[in-house]
C-alpha positions in Angstrom: -33.6 86.6 52.7 -35.1 83.1 53.0 -36.0 83.1 49.4 -32.4 83.9 48.3 -31.1 81.1 50.5 -33.6 78.7 49.0 -32.6 79.7 45.4 -28.9 79.4 46.3 -29.1 75.9 47.7 -31.3 74.8 44.8 -28.8 76.0 42.3 -26.0 74.2 44.1 -28.0 70.9 44.1 -28.6 71.2 40.4 -25.0 71.8 39.7 -23.9 68.9 41.8 -26.4 66.6 40.0 -25.0 67.6 36.6 -21.4 66.9 37.8 -22.1 63.5 39.4 -24.6 61.8 37.0 -22.1 61.6 34.0 -19.5 60.0 36.2 -22.0 57.4 37.5 -23.1 56.7 34.0 -19.5 56.3 32.8 -18.8 53.9 35.7 -21.8 51.8 34.8 -20.6 51.5 31.2 -17.6 49.6 32.4 -19.9 46.7 33.3 -22.1 46.9 30.3 -22.9 43.5 28.6 -20.7 42.7 25.6 -22.3 42.6 22.1 -23.7 39.3 20.9 -21.1 36.8 19.8 -18.4 38.5 21.9 -19.0 36.8 25.3 -15.8 36.6 27.4 -14.2 33.2 27.5 -14.8 31.1 30.6 -11.9 30.9 33.0 -10.8 27.3 33.7 -8.6 26.6 36.6 -5.5 24.6 35.7 -4.4 21.8 38.1 -0.7 22.4 38.8 -0.3 18.6 39.3 -1.8 17.7 35.9 0.6 15.7 33.7 -0.5 15.3 30.0 -0.6 11.7 28.7 2.3 10.6 26.5 1.7 10.7 22.7 0.7 7.4 21.1 3.5 5.3 19.7 4.1 5.5 15.9 2.4 2.9 13.8 4.9 0.1 13.0 5.5 -0.5 9.3 7.3 -3.4 7.8 10.5 -2.9 6.0 10.3 -3.0 2.2 13.4 -4.2 0.5 14.3 -2.9 -3.0 15.5 -6.3 -4.0 14.1 -9.7 -3.0 15.1 -13.2 -3.8 12.3 -15.7 -4.6 12.1 -19.5 -4.7 9.3 -22.0 -4.7 7.6 -24.9 -6.4 5.4 -24.6 -9.5 3.2 -26.5 -11.9 2.8 -26.2 -15.6 0.0 -27.4 -17.9 -1.2 -27.0 -21.5 -4.3 -29.0 -20.9 -2.7 -32.3 -21.7 -1.4 -33.1 -18.2 0.5 -31.6 -15.4 4.2 -31.0 -15.0 6.0 -29.9 -11.8 9.2 -28.1 -11.0 10.8 -25.1 -9.4 10.8 -21.3 -9.9 13.5 -18.9 -8.8 13.7 -15.2 -9.3 14.4 -11.7 -8.2 11.7 -9.1 -7.3 12.6 -5.4 -7.4 10.8 -2.2 -6.3 9.4 -0.7 -3.1 6.4 1.1 -4.5 3.3 0.4 -6.6 5.3 -0.3 -9.7 8.1 -2.9 -9.6 9.6 -5.8 -11.6 10.2 -9.5 -11.5 12.8 -11.7 -13.3 12.3 -15.5 -13.1 13.6 -18.7 -14.4 11.4 -21.8 -14.1 12.3 -25.5 -14.7 9.6 -28.1 -15.1 9.2 -31.8 -16.0 6.9 -31.8 -19.0 3.3 -33.0 -18.9 4.5 -36.4 -20.2 7.3 -36.9 -17.6 10.9 -37.5 -18.6 10.5 -39.5 -21.8 6.9 -40.8 -21.3 4.7 -39.1 -23.8 7.4 -36.8 -25.1 5.1 -35.7 -27.8 3.0 -33.7 -25.3 3.1 -29.9 -26.0 5.5 -29.3 -23.1 7.6 -32.3 -24.0 9.7 -34.2 -21.5 11.0 -31.0 -19.8 10.3 -27.3 -20.1 12.2 -24.2 -19.0 10.9 -20.6 -19.0 12.8 -17.3 -18.7 10.6 -14.3 -18.0 10.7 -10.5 -17.2 7.6 -8.9 -15.8 6.2 -5.4 -15.0 4.5 -5.8 -11.6 1.8 -3.6 -10.0 1.4 -3.9 -6.3 -2.3 -2.9 -5.8 -1.9 -2.3 -2.0 1.7 -1.3 -1.1 0.9 -0.7 2.5 -0.2 -3.4 4.9 0.7 -7.0 5.2 -1.4 -8.3 2.2 -0.3 -7.3 -1.3 -2.5 -8.2 -4.3 -0.4 -8.1 -7.5 -1.0 -8.1 -11.2 1.8 -8.5 -13.8 2.5 -8.4 -17.5 5.6 -10.1 -19.0 7.5 -11.4 -21.9 10.1 -14.1 -22.2 11.3 -17.3 -23.7 10.3 -20.9 -23.3 12.5 -23.9 -24.1 10.9 -27.3 -24.7 12.9 -30.6 -24.7 11.1 -33.5 -26.4 13.8 -36.0 -25.9 15.5 -36.3 -29.2 14.5 -32.8 -30.3 14.0 -29.4 -28.6 12.9 -25.9 -29.6 12.2 -22.4 -28.3 9.4 -19.9 -28.5 8.7 -16.4 -27.4 5.8 -15.9 -24.9 3.7 -13.1 -23.6 2.2 -13.6 -20.1 -0.3 -12.2 -17.6 -0.2 -13.0 -13.9 -2.4 -12.4 -10.9 -1.5 -13.3 -7.3 -1.1 -12.2 -3.8 1.8 -11.9 -1.2 1.7 -11.8 2.6 4.5 -9.7 4.2 5.5 -10.6 7.7 5.8 -7.7 10.2 9.6 -7.6 10.4 11.3 -4.3 10.8 14.8 -5.2 9.4 14.0 -7.7 6.6 11.4 -8.1 3.9 10.0 -11.6 4.2 6.9 -12.7 2.1 5.1 -15.8 1.0 3.0 -15.7 -2.1 1.1 -17.6 -4.8 0.1 -16.7 -8.3 -1.4 -18.0 -11.5 0.2 -17.2 -14.8 -1.3 -17.5 -18.3 1.0 -17.5 -21.4 0.4 -17.2 -25.1 3.1 -18.6 -27.4 4.4 -16.3 -30.1 7.1 -16.9 -32.7 8.2 -20.6 -32.3 10.5 -23.1 -33.9 9.0 -26.1 -35.6 9.7 -28.4 -32.7 7.2 -26.5 -30.4 4.7 -25.3 -33.0 2.0 -27.5 -31.3 2.3 -25.4 -28.1 -0.1 -22.5 -28.3 -0.7 -21.6 -24.7 -0.1 -22.9 -21.2 -0.6 -22.0 -17.6 1.7 -22.0 -14.5 0.7 -22.0 -10.8 3.5 -21.2 -8.3 4.0 -20.8 -4.6 7.1 -18.9 -3.4 9.0 -17.4 -0.5 10.6 -14.0 -1.0 13.4 -12.6 1.2 15.0 -9.1 1.0 17.5 -7.4 3.2 
């Protein structure tokens, strides 16, 4: 009888072991380590009183007017002396490519009637149209290069004549940081080659102009 009891309890213990062990193993699987590269993200406590900082203010940019009025003094020379005068014009464009239309009036290298036989005579006027490239359209400083064509009129006292010219110009402009107007100061050097000319100005082959100007656009 004792032998049967021992066998019965042994069989019950084995059955209980088979029933319990899979459940324990299944419970342990819930806490198994995640595979490499799949670690759970760390939990960061959020401060309920935290206020994010305000975004930075936008970068201020100066206003660029599509049309600007220009005016300033200038000097002309063909290598025989120095004449002085005034240049006025209109600059157009807001991007890299723009234009400039100017009219310049100078005393000749020989003055009014002194040395009126100088290549630029007693007085000189120039009318020019240019294609302008702004090499740095953003920021306050604008290096510019320009190519142009126009007409020059030379007055030698008793006679006068005209000639066509082709020009090249380099310069720079500083734009003031104003948000409702385009205000600039600039300076440039222009070189001109004389093309078809009347007999009165056939001795003028080339000349140069240096100008300083203020430009204002609205």
